[in-house]
Every structure is written in C-alpha cells, then in structure tokens.
N, C-alpha and C positions, 0 to 999 in steps of 0.2 A: 098493408103496412107501407108507410112512406119512408123516405130517407131519414127524416128527422126522428121518427119513431124508432127506426132501426139503429140509428146512432145512439139514442138514449138507452135502448135495450142492451147493446153490446158494451156501452160504457159501464153499465151496472154488472156485467157478467165477466169482464176481462180485466187482467192486470194492466197497469199503465203501459208497460212495454208492448203487450199484445194489442192494446187499443191503438197505440201509435202505429204499429204495423198495419192494423186494419185501415186506418185513415190513409196511410201511404198506398195501400193496395187499391183503395177506392180512387185516389188521384190517378194512379197509373192505369187503372181499368177504364176510367173516363177518357183518358188520353188515347188509349188504344182503341176504344170504341169509336171515338171521333175519326181516327185514322182509317178504320176499316168499315165504317158505315153501320155500326152496331148501335142499337138503342142505348143512349148514355144513361138514362134513368135505370134501365134494367141492369146494366153493368155496375152502376153505383150501388144499387140495392143488393145484388148478389155479392159484390165485394165487401160491403158492410157486414153481411151476415156469414161470410165464408168460414170464419173461425169462431163463430158464436158458441160452439160446443167444445172448443179446444181445451178449456180448463175445467171440464167436468171429469169425474173419475171414470176409469175404464169400466167399473161395475155399473155406473149410471148409463154409460154408452151401451153396454151389453144389454141392460134392461130395456132401454129405449128401442134397440133393434129387435129385441124379442117381442116387445109390445106392438111393433108395427112391421112385421116381417114382409109385408107387401111393398114396403118402401126401403127395406134394409139392403137391397142389392147384394145379397149373399154375405152381408156384413161380417158376422163372426168368423166366417171361413177365410176372410181376407186379412191381410196384415193390419195389426192394431193402429199403425200410423195413418191409415186412411179412414178410420172410424169417425173421426171428428167431423169430416165433411159430410158423410152420410147422415150422422146424427144432427148436424146443423140443418140439413135439408128436411129431415123429419120434423124437427122442432118448428121450422119455418112453416111447414105445411100444416101440422096438426095443432099448433098452439098460437102461432103468430099471424095466421090469416094470409099467408103467401100462397096464391093459387096458380101463378104463372109457371107452367112447366119448364120454360126456358131458364128462368131464374133458379128454380129448384135444381135443375140439372147442373147448372154452372156451380152452384154451391156444393153439390154432392161429389162432382168429379174434379174439384180444384186441386186435389193432391196427386191423384194417380192418372187422371185423364180417362178416356174410354174410346172404344171404336165409335166412329160416327159423330165426333165432337162438332158442335155448332161453332160459329164464329164467337158467340157469347161465351161458350165453354172455354174456348182457347184464350180469349181476352182475359178472363178471370184467372185461369191457370197461369198465364204468363205474368200478369200483374202481381200475383202472389210471389212468383220467383224473382221478379226484378224490381220490387218496390224499393223505395229510396234507401231504406236502412240495410238492405241486403248487401253483403260485401264478400261473397264467396269468389274464388278465383274464376274469372271468365264472365262475371255478371255484366261488366261493362260492354263486352262484346255482344252478349245476348240482348242487352238494351238497344244497341244499334241495329241488330238484326231484326228485332221484333217491330221496328218502325219501317222496315223495308219489305219484309216478307213474313207473313203470319205463319204459314206452314213450315217454312225453313226454320223459323224460330221455335216452333213447337217440336220439330224433330231434334233440334239441338238441346232444347230444354228437357225433353223426355230422355234423351240419351244421357245427359248430365245426371238427371235424377236416378235413372235405372242403374247407371254405372256406380253412383254413390251408394245406393242401397246394396248392390251386390258386393261392393268393396267392404261393406260393413258386415258381410256374412249373413245378411238378413234376406228373407224370402221376397222375391219381386211380386208385386201385385199383378195378377194376370191381366187386369184391365189396363195397366200401364204398358205392358208389352203389346196388347191389342191396339192401343191408341197409336203407338209408334208404327206398327205394321200397317195400320189403316191409312195413316197420313203418308207414309212412304209409298204405298201402292197407288194412292191418288196422284202423288207427284210423278211417279213413273209413267202413269197413263197420260199425263199432260205433256210429257216430253216427247 
C-alpha cells in the first residue's frame, strides 16, 4: 500500500474531522521524521493509517482481535481506548497488504506506547499528540520539545497521557507505564 492508496482508504473510513486530524498527523510525522533521520515514507504511511480503525464499533474491534489473536497484543485485556491502534495494525497487515513490521508497530502503539519503542514509533506517537488541531494545555511546549529532544518529548507526552488517564479514574495501560519506564531508564544510563 502506498500513501495515495492509504489516503483514499482512510478518507472512505473516517469522518471529516478525523480525516483532517489524520492529515495533520501525517504532516507532523514527516516533519519529525526529517528531524530525527527516520524514513519519511514509513512515517507518512503509519500516520495515515494510525486511526483507520478509530470509527468502527467496539464489537467490531473485539471480533477483529479475536480473529487475529497473534496480532492483538493482549487486546481485550487492555483498556478499550488503545484498541483502535491495535485493530488498525491488524487491518493493515491482514487486509491492506502492509508487511513492514516497523510501520505496523508504529500504528499499533501510537496511543499507549510500549517498551523498546523505535524512533518511528516515537515519531508517530508524538505526531498524534501534537498535530496542528490539538489544543490541550501544554501542547505548544511539547511541540517545541519534540523538535529538540525526542526522548524528553516522549517522557513528557507519556506523563501527560498517563496523568490524564489516571485523573479520569480510568485504568492505565500497562504498555504505557512500560514505555515511560523504558525511556526513563535509557535516559538515566546516558547521563
């Protein structure tokens, strides 16, 4: 699947607002990819497909994860808010011909992160949080930080997300906590 095909596919699957978000994430992902020496085409394709399952029902997501348990990453046991990334990666792999594991990983972990994130994973994660239409308190600060230090931006982004989830009284995805601890331990070793 190329970018043009991905764009057409998500256009047919997403609301106008979600599609606009997707295009903004693609622009930011390409910008970050350039900054950090990540393959821009991979970043663009992962960004275009990251929310491709966002607007399907929870029942459809559950069925997809049950159909492909080998790709579901513990799906149903994890908070429903991360299911769409997992399902988007499953669809990309099983129906849309995406075979690149790096792209599939970036799609699957764009909401919660995970331990051992690649630069591409981080680029798509951050692009989703800081795309043009995002206006949450502190997004401007994160946009500046992500252009200076990828890992520092990831720590700030994960902390922001994790704190928000916990403040809502929702369960924290264990992958999100693992991502934070993993990046933090790498930074401590570098100091």
